[in-house]
PyMOL Python script that loads the backbone (N, CA, C, O; Angstrom):
from pymol import cmd

cmd.read_pdbstr("""\
ATOM      1  N   MET A   1      20.915 125.616 157.626  1.00  0.00           N
ATOM      2  CA  MET A   1      21.853 125.542 156.848  1.00  0.00           C
ATOM      3  C   MET A   1      21.973 124.717 155.648  1.00  0.00           C
ATOM      4  O   MET A   1      21.507 123.585 155.522  1.00  0.00           O
ATOM      5  N   ILE A   2      22.996 125.733 154.303  1.00  0.00           N
ATOM      6  CA  ILE A   2      22.232 125.524 153.315  1.00  0.00           C
ATOM      7  C   ILE A   2      23.515 123.912 152.844  1.00  0.00           C
ATOM      8  O   ILE A   2      24.721 124.056 153.044  1.00  0.00           O
ATOM      9  N   PRO A   3      23.098 122.905 152.404  1.00  0.00           N
ATOM     10  CA  PRO A   3      23.875 121.663 152.197  1.00  0.00           C
ATOM     11  C   PRO A   3      25.073 121.941 151.728  1.00  0.00           C
ATOM     12  O   PRO A   3      25.049 122.692 150.753  1.00  0.00           O
ATOM     13  N   LYS A   4      26.322 121.528 152.154  1.00  0.00           N
ATOM     14  CA  LYS A   4      27.321 121.994 150.976  1.00  0.00           C
ATOM     15  C   LYS A   4      27.534 121.366 150.054  1.00  0.00           C
ATOM     16  O   LYS A   4      28.610 121.546 149.483  1.00  0.00           O
ATOM     17  N   LYS A   5      26.476 120.257 149.476  1.00  0.00           N
ATOM     18  CA  LYS A   5      26.605 119.486 148.187  1.00  0.00           C
ATOM     19  C   LYS A   5      26.188 120.599 147.005  1.00  0.00           C
ATOM     20  O   LYS A   5      26.636 120.617 145.858  1.00  0.00           O
ATOM     21  N   LEU A   6      25.092 121.635 147.660  1.00  0.00           N
ATOM     22  CA  LEU A   6      24.578 122.390 146.777  1.00  0.00           C
ATOM     23  C   LEU A   6      25.676 123.554 146.840  1.00  0.00           C
ATOM     24  O   LEU A   6      26.134 123.851 145.737  1.00  0.00           O
ATOM     25  N   LEU A   7      26.125 124.187 147.815  1.00  0.00           N
ATOM     26  CA  LEU A   7      27.369 124.987 147.534  1.00  0.00           C
ATOM     27  C   LEU A   7      28.218 124.441 146.658  1.00  0.00           C
ATOM     28  O   LEU A   7      28.971 125.210 146.060  1.00  0.00           O
ATOM     29  N   ASN A   8      28.276 123.259 146.434  1.00  0.00           N
ATOM     30  CA  ASN A   8      29.133 122.944 145.891  1.00  0.00           C
ATOM     31  C   ASN A   8      29.322 122.882 144.076  1.00  0.00           C
ATOM     32  O   ASN A   8      30.374 122.859 143.437  1.00  0.00           O
ATOM     33  N   GLU A   9      27.993 122.867 143.602  1.00  0.00           N
ATOM     34  CA  GLU A   9      27.596 122.410 142.526  1.00  0.00           C
ATOM     35  C   GLU A   9      27.431 124.238 142.303  1.00  0.00           C
ATOM     36  O   GLU A   9      26.946 124.535 141.211  1.00  0.00           O
ATOM     37  N   LEU A  10      27.702 125.153 143.008  1.00  0.00           N
ATOM     38  CA  LEU A  10      27.598 126.774 142.260  1.00  0.00           C
ATOM     39  C   LEU A  10      29.006 127.353 142.451  1.00  0.00           C
ATOM     40  O   LEU A  10      29.165 128.570 142.548  1.00  0.00           O
ATOM     41  N   ILE A  11      29.678 126.785 142.488  1.00  0.00           N
ATOM     42  CA  ILE A  11      30.895 127.116 142.683  1.00  0.00           C
ATOM     43  C   ILE A  11      31.310 127.944 141.177  1.00  0.00           C
ATOM     44  O   ILE A  11      30.562 127.601 140.261  1.00  0.00           O
ATOM     45  N   ASP A  12      32.294 128.896 140.807  1.00  0.00           N
ATOM     46  CA  ASP A  12      32.008 129.594 139.871  1.00  0.00           C
ATOM     47  C   ASP A  12      30.498 130.231 139.396  1.00  0.00           C
ATOM     48  O   ASP A  12      30.249 130.600 138.249  1.00  0.00           O
ATOM     49  N   VAL A  13      29.916 130.258 140.102  1.00  0.00           N
ATOM     50  CA  VAL A  13      28.490 130.973 139.521  1.00  0.00           C
ATOM     51  C   VAL A  13      28.566 132.131 140.396  1.00  0.00           C
ATOM     52  O   VAL A  13      29.286 132.274 141.384  1.00  0.00           O
ATOM     53  N   ASP A  14      27.363 133.280 139.682  1.00  0.00           N
ATOM     54  CA  ASP A  14      27.406 134.306 140.294  1.00  0.00           C
ATOM     55  C   ASP A  14      25.787 134.449 141.476  1.00  0.00           C
ATOM     56  O   ASP A  14      24.610 134.419 141.117  1.00  0.00           O
ATOM     57  N   VAL A  15      26.193 134.559 142.501  1.00  0.00           N
ATOM     58  CA  VAL A  15      25.129 134.451 143.498  1.00  0.00           C
ATOM     59  C   VAL A  15      24.957 135.822 144.312  1.00  0.00           C
ATOM     60  O   VAL A  15      25.777 136.740 144.271  1.00  0.00           O
ATOM     61  N   TYR A  16      23.752 135.826 145.070  1.00  0.00           N
ATOM     62  CA  TYR A  16      23.254 136.567 146.367  1.00  0.00           C
ATOM     63  C   TYR A  16      23.473 136.035 147.336  1.00  0.00           C
ATOM     64  O   TYR A  16      23.175 134.848 147.206  1.00  0.00           O
ATOM     65  N   ILE A  17      23.969 136.322 148.608  1.00  0.00           N
ATOM     66  CA  ILE A  17      23.765 135.613 149.508  1.00  0.00           C
ATOM     67  C   ILE A  17      23.168 136.536 150.836  1.00  0.00           C
ATOM     68  O   ILE A  17      23.737 137.531 151.284  1.00  0.00           O
ATOM     69  N   TYR A  18      22.352 136.167 151.163  1.00  0.00           N
ATOM     70  CA  TYR A  18      21.682 137.144 152.479  1.00  0.00           C
ATOM     71  C   TYR A  18      21.931 136.140 153.660  1.00  0.00           C
ATOM     72  O   TYR A  18      21.636 134.945 153.656  1.00  0.00           O
ATOM     73  N   ILE A  19      22.610 136.945 154.812  1.00  0.00           N
ATOM     74  CA  ILE A  19      23.249 136.188 156.317  1.00  0.00           C
ATOM     75  C   ILE A  19      21.990 137.004 156.762  1.00  0.00           C
ATOM     76  O   ILE A  19      21.316 137.891 156.238  1.00  0.00           O
ATOM     77  N   LYS A  20      21.951 136.199 158.179  1.00  0.00           N
ATOM     78  CA  LYS A  20      20.972 135.485 159.280  1.00  0.00           C
ATOM     79  C   LYS A  20      21.134 137.201 159.758  1.00  0.00           C
ATOM     80  O   LYS A  20      22.174 137.829 159.562  1.00  0.00           O
ATOM     81  N   ASN A  21      20.146 137.674 160.281  1.00  0.00           N
ATOM     82  CA  ASN A  21      20.092 139.312 161.314  1.00  0.00           C
ATOM     83  C   ASN A  21      20.940 139.692 160.565  1.00  0.00           C
ATOM     84  O   ASN A  21      22.012 139.730 161.168  1.00  0.00           O
ATOM     85  N   ILE A  22      21.084 140.177 158.963  1.00  0.00           N
ATOM     86  CA  ILE A  22      21.821 141.209 158.273  1.00  0.00           C
ATOM     87  C   ILE A  22      20.853 141.638 157.701  1.00  0.00           C
ATOM     88  O   ILE A  22      19.916 140.842 157.752  1.00  0.00           O
ATOM     89  N   SER A  23      20.500 143.145 156.821  1.00  0.00           N
ATOM     90  CA  SER A  23      19.628 143.168 156.060  1.00  0.00           C
ATOM     91  C   SER A  23      19.833 143.350 154.856  1.00  0.00           C
ATOM     92  O   SER A  23      19.059 143.418 153.901  1.00  0.00           O
ATOM     93  N   GLU A  24      21.634 143.478 154.995  1.00  0.00           N
ATOM     94  CA  GLU A  24      21.989 143.515 153.749  1.00  0.00           C
ATOM     95  C   GLU A  24      22.823 142.288 152.600  1.00  0.00           C
ATOM     96  O   GLU A  24      23.388 141.353 153.167  1.00  0.00           O
ATOM     97  N   LYS A  25      22.876 142.331 150.973  1.00  0.00           N
ATOM     98  CA  LYS A  25      22.976 140.724 150.791  1.00  0.00           C
ATOM     99  C   LYS A  25      24.115 141.299 150.157  1.00  0.00           C
ATOM    100  O   LYS A  25      24.410 142.429 149.769  1.00  0.00           O
ATOM    101  N   PHE A  26      24.896 139.720 150.172  1.00  0.00           N
ATOM    102  CA  PHE A  26      26.573 139.939 149.654  1.00  0.00           C
ATOM    103  C   PHE A  26      26.252 139.569 148.347  1.00  0.00           C
ATOM    104  O   PHE A  26      25.453 138.641 148.219  1.00  0.00           O
ATOM    105  N   SER A  27      26.827 140.238 147.097  1.00  0.00           N
ATOM    106  CA  SER A  27      26.808 139.212 145.912  1.00  0.00           C
ATOM    107  C   SER A  27      28.094 139.558 145.051  1.00  0.00           C
ATOM    108  O   SER A  27      28.627 140.644 144.824  1.00  0.00           O
ATOM    109  N   GLY A  28      28.441 138.167 144.614  1.00  0.00           N
ATOM    110  CA  GLY A  28      30.013 137.819 143.986  1.00  0.00           C
ATOM    111  C   GLY A  28      29.966 136.604 143.429  1.00  0.00           C
ATOM    112  O   GLY A  28      28.884 136.074 143.680  1.00  0.00           O
ATOM    113  N   THR A  29      30.761 135.850 142.701  1.00  0.00           N
ATOM    114  CA  THR A  29      31.177 134.681 142.772  1.00  0.00           C
ATOM    115  C   THR A  29      31.656 133.863 143.661  1.00  0.00           C
ATOM    116  O   THR A  29      32.659 134.135 144.321  1.00  0.00           O
ATOM    117  N   LEU A  30      30.866 132.562 143.796  1.00  0.00           N
ATOM    118  CA  LEU A  30      31.316 131.986 144.777  1.00  0.00           C
ATOM    119  C   LEU A  30      32.524 130.917 144.218  1.00  0.00           C
ATOM    120  O   LEU A  30      32.309 130.079 143.343  1.00  0.00           O
ATOM    121  N   THR A  31      33.613 131.080 144.782  1.00  0.00           N
ATOM    122  CA  THR A  31      34.922 130.301 144.203  1.00  0.00           C
ATOM    123  C   THR A  31      35.209 129.231 144.882  1.00  0.00           C
ATOM    124  O   THR A  31      35.573 128.176 144.362  1.00  0.00           O
ATOM    125  N   ARG A  32      35.049 129.448 146.254  1.00  0.00           N
ATOM    126  CA  ARG A  32      35.428 128.060 146.615  1.00  0.00           C
ATOM    127  C   ARG A  32      34.614 128.051 148.046  1.00  0.00           C
ATOM    128  O   ARG A  32      33.809 128.935 148.340  1.00  0.00           O
ATOM    129  N   ILE A  33      34.961 126.824 148.981  1.00  0.00           N
ATOM    130  CA  ILE A  33      34.335 126.228 150.032  1.00  0.00           C
ATOM    131  C   ILE A  33      35.807 125.889 150.734  1.00  0.00           C
ATOM    132  O   ILE A  33      36.613 125.112 150.223  1.00  0.00           O
ATOM    133  N   THR A  34      36.007 126.530 151.870  1.00  0.00           N
ATOM    134  CA  THR A  34      37.517 125.666 152.586  1.00  0.00           C
ATOM    135  C   THR A  34      36.905 125.209 153.515  1.00  0.00           C
ATOM    136  O   THR A  34      35.806 125.252 154.067  1.00  0.00           O
ATOM    137  N   GLU A  35      38.639 124.392 153.609  1.00  0.00           N
ATOM    138  CA  GLU A  35      37.776 123.554 155.114  1.00  0.00           C
ATOM    139  C   GLU A  35      37.277 123.523 156.063  1.00  0.00           C
ATOM    140  O   GLU A  35      36.753 122.515 156.538  1.00  0.00           O
ATOM    141  N   ASP A  36      37.322 124.777 156.650  1.00  0.00           N
ATOM    142  CA  ASP A  36      36.503 125.242 157.627  1.00  0.00           C
ATOM    143  C   ASP A  36      35.094 125.937 157.696  1.00  0.00           C
ATOM    144  O   ASP A  36      34.605 126.781 158.448  1.00  0.00           O
ATOM    145  N   ASP A  37      34.521 125.046 156.306  1.00  0.00           N
ATOM    146  CA  ASP A  37      33.146 125.370 155.970  1.00  0.00           C
ATOM    147  C   ASP A  37      32.869 126.890 155.864  1.00  0.00           C
ATOM    148  O   ASP A  37      31.851 127.330 156.397  1.00  0.00           O
ATOM    149  N   LEU A  38      33.786 127.787 155.153  1.00  0.00           N
ATOM    150  CA  LEU A  38      33.855 128.850 155.032  1.00  0.00           C
ATOM    151  C   LEU A  38      33.409 129.417 153.425  1.00  0.00           C
ATOM    152  O   LEU A  38      34.438 129.511 152.755  1.00  0.00           O
ATOM    153  N   VAL A  39      32.578 129.685 152.890  1.00  0.00           N
ATOM    154  CA  VAL A  39      32.028 130.579 151.390  1.00  0.00           C
ATOM    155  C   VAL A  39      32.978 131.447 151.269  1.00  0.00           C
ATOM    156  O   VAL A  39      33.219 132.493 151.873  1.00  0.00           O
ATOM    157  N   VAL A  40      33.590 130.796 150.261  1.00  0.00           N
ATOM    158  CA  VAL A  40      34.782 132.418 149.659  1.00  0.00           C
ATOM    159  C   VAL A  40      33.922 132.676 148.433  1.00  0.00           C
ATOM    160  O   VAL A  40      33.686 131.854 147.549  1.00  0.00           O
ATOM    161  N   LEU A  41      33.477 133.951 148.500  1.00  0.00           N
ATOM    162  CA  LEU A  41      32.960 135.207 147.529  1.00  0.00           C
ATOM    163  C   LEU A  41      33.548 136.273 147.216  1.00  0.00           C
ATOM    164  O   LEU A  41      33.948 137.222 147.889  1.00  0.00           O
ATOM    165  N   LYS A  42      33.578 135.956 145.735  1.00  0.00           N
ATOM    166  CA  LYS A  42      34.791 137.429 145.061  1.00  0.00           C
ATOM    167  C   LYS A  42      33.800 138.314 144.519  1.00  0.00           C
ATOM    168  O   LYS A  42      33.037 137.927 143.634  1.00  0.00           O
ATOM    169  N   ASP A  43      33.757 139.511 145.004  1.00  0.00           N
ATOM    170  CA  ASP A  43      33.000 140.348 144.200  1.00  0.00           C
ATOM    171  C   ASP A  43      33.825 141.268 142.975  1.00  0.00           C
ATOM    172  O   ASP A  43      35.055 141.266 142.925  1.00  0.00           O
ATOM    173  N   LYS A  44      33.045 141.985 142.081  1.00  0.00           N
ATOM    174  CA  LYS A  44      33.390 142.950 141.111  1.00  0.00           C
ATOM    175  C   LYS A  44      34.671 143.063 141.091  1.00  0.00           C
ATOM    176  O   LYS A  44      35.211 142.663 140.060  1.00  0.00           O
ATOM    177  N   TYR A  45      35.783 143.767 142.457  1.00  0.00           N
ATOM    178  CA  TYR A  45      36.460 144.574 142.728  1.00  0.00           C
ATOM    179  C   TYR A  45      37.544 143.352 142.868  1.00  0.00           C
ATOM    180  O   TYR A  45      38.731 143.679 142.865  1.00  0.00           O
ATOM    181  N   ASN A  46      37.287 142.293 142.962  1.00  0.00           N
ATOM    182  CA  ASN A  46      38.307 140.870 143.292  1.00  0.00           C
ATOM    183  C   ASN A  46      38.523 141.162 144.872  1.00  0.00           C
ATOM    184  O   ASN A  46      39.550 141.032 145.538  1.00  0.00           O
ATOM    185  N   ASN A  47      37.731 141.428 145.111  1.00  0.00           N
ATOM    186  CA  ASN A  47      37.597 141.277 146.843  1.00  0.00           C
ATOM    187  C   ASN A  47      37.157 140.132 147.501  1.00  0.00           C
ATOM    188  O   ASN A  47      36.101 139.648 147.093  1.00  0.00           O
ATOM    189  N   SER A  48      37.692 139.624 148.369  1.00  0.00           N
ATOM    190  CA  SER A  48      37.313 137.939 148.710  1.00  0.00           C
ATOM    191  C   SER A  48      36.755 138.141 149.800  1.00  0.00           C
ATOM    192  O   SER A  48      37.490 138.808 150.528  1.00  0.00           O
ATOM    193  N   THR A  49      35.003 137.664 150.652  1.00  0.00           N
ATOM    194  CA  THR A  49      34.566 137.956 151.408  1.00  0.00           C
ATOM    195  C   THR A  49      34.416 136.056 151.927  1.00  0.00           C
ATOM    196  O   THR A  49      34.087 135.141 151.172  1.00  0.00           O
ATOM    197  N   TYR A  50      34.762 135.949 153.349  1.00  0.00           N
ATOM    198  CA  TYR A  50      34.597 134.981 153.822  1.00  0.00           C
ATOM    199  C   TYR A  50      33.119 134.755 154.597  1.00  0.00           C
ATOM    200  O   TYR A  50      32.902 135.433 155.601  1.00  0.00           O
ATOM    201  N   ILE A  51      32.336 134.017 154.233  1.00  0.00           N
ATOM    202  CA  ILE A  51      31.358 134.012 154.669  1.00  0.00           C
ATOM    203  C   ILE A  51      30.734 132.123 155.587  1.00  0.00           C
ATOM    204  O   ILE A  51      30.258 131.217 154.903  1.00  0.00           O
ATOM    205  N   PRO A  52      30.937 132.009 157.174  1.00  0.00           N
ATOM    206  CA  PRO A  52      30.387 130.794 157.283  1.00  0.00           C
ATOM    207  C   PRO A  52      29.039 130.148 156.653  1.00  0.00           C
ATOM    208  O   PRO A  52      28.027 130.796 156.386  1.00  0.00           O
ATOM    209  N   ILE A  53      29.208 128.754 156.463  1.00  0.00           N
ATOM    210  CA  ILE A  53      28.099 128.535 155.809  1.00  0.00           C
ATOM    211  C   ILE A  53      27.065 128.420 156.678  1.00  0.00           C
ATOM    212  O   ILE A  53      25.962 128.535 156.144  1.00  0.00           O
ATOM    213  N   SER A  54      27.071 128.138 158.408  1.00  0.00           N
ATOM    214  CA  SER A  54      26.299 127.960 158.978  1.00  0.00           C
ATOM    215  C   SER A  54      25.432 129.313 159.044  1.00  0.00           C
ATOM    216  O   SER A  54      24.279 129.103 159.422  1.00  0.00           O
ATOM    217  N   GLU A  55      25.735 130.649 158.760  1.00  0.00           N
ATOM    218  CA  GLU A  55      25.366 132.060 158.696  1.00  0.00           C
ATOM    219  C   GLU A  55      24.640 132.076 158.066  1.00  0.00           C
ATOM    220  O   GLU A  55      23.561 132.516 158.463  1.00  0.00           O
ATOM    221  N   ILE A  56      24.785 131.556 156.539  1.00  0.00           N
ATOM    222  CA  ILE A  56      23.515 131.938 155.599  1.00  0.00           C
ATOM    223  C   ILE A  56      22.677 131.425 155.418  1.00  0.00           C
ATOM    224  O   ILE A  56      22.594 130.204 155.286  1.00  0.00           O
ATOM    225  N   ASP A  57      21.563 132.438 155.342  1.00  0.00           N
ATOM    226  CA  ASP A  57      20.134 132.219 155.627  1.00  0.00           C
ATOM    227  C   ASP A  57      19.598 132.069 153.952  1.00  0.00           C
ATOM    228  O   ASP A  57      18.864 131.128 153.651  1.00  0.00           O
ATOM    229  N   VAL A  58      19.935 132.847 153.156  1.00  0.00           N
ATOM    230  CA  VAL A  58      19.185 132.681 151.774  1.00  0.00           C
ATOM    231  C   VAL A  58      20.609 132.623 150.718  1.00  0.00           C
ATOM    232  O   VAL A  58      21.530 133.394 150.985  1.00  0.00           O
ATOM    233  N   LEU A  59      20.709 131.900 149.801  1.00  0.00           N
ATOM    234  CA  LEU A  59      21.396 132.016 148.417  1.00  0.00           C
ATOM    235  C   LEU A  59      20.668 131.701 147.523  1.00  0.00           C
ATOM    236  O   LEU A  59      19.994 130.673 147.454  1.00  0.00           O
ATOM    237  N   THR A  60      20.795 133.155 146.235  1.00  0.00           N
ATOM    238  CA  THR A  60      20.021 132.832 145.044  1.00  0.00           C
ATOM    239  C   THR A  60      20.920 133.223 143.928  1.00  0.00           C
ATOM    240  O   THR A  60      21.674 134.195 143.987  1.00  0.00           O
ATOM    241  N   GLU A  61      20.797 132.345 142.803  1.00  0.00           N
ATOM    242  CA  GLU A  61      21.639 132.741 141.575  1.00  0.00           C
ATOM    243  C   GLU A  61      21.396 134.063 141.029  1.00  0.00           C
ATOM    244  O   GLU A  61      20.270 134.562 141.047  1.00  0.00           O
ATOM    245  N   ARG A  62      22.444 134.668 140.529  1.00  0.00           N
ATOM    246  CA  ARG A  62      22.139 136.122 140.118  1.00  0.00           C
ATOM    247  C   ARG A  62      22.327 136.048 138.530  1.00  0.00           C
ATOM    248  O   ARG A  62      23.255 135.552 137.891  1.00  0.00           O
ATOM    249  N   ARG A  63      21.108 136.723 138.064  1.00  0.00           N
ATOM    250  CA  ARG A  63      20.928 136.589 136.566  1.00  0.00           C
ATOM    251  C   ARG A  63      20.795 137.654 135.881  1.00  0.00           C
ATOM    252  O   ARG A  63      20.647 137.589 134.660  1.00  0.00           O
TER     253      ARG A  63
END
""", "prot")
cmd.dss("prot")
cmd.show_as("cartoon", "prot")
cmd.util.cbc("prot")
cmd.orient("prot")
């Protein structure tokens, strides 16, 4: 599991998120972390995706 402290440092940063057992990556801006430990990712079309922290396998910064 990715430490919550690290995720808090990446708020408002463009990231790629890879989820366990899914071959697709999610990309967007990490906007916030909810009380339920969900990462809110906003894509270029302003759609929000809620991803449980426990399901995140890899998190990388987009450049």
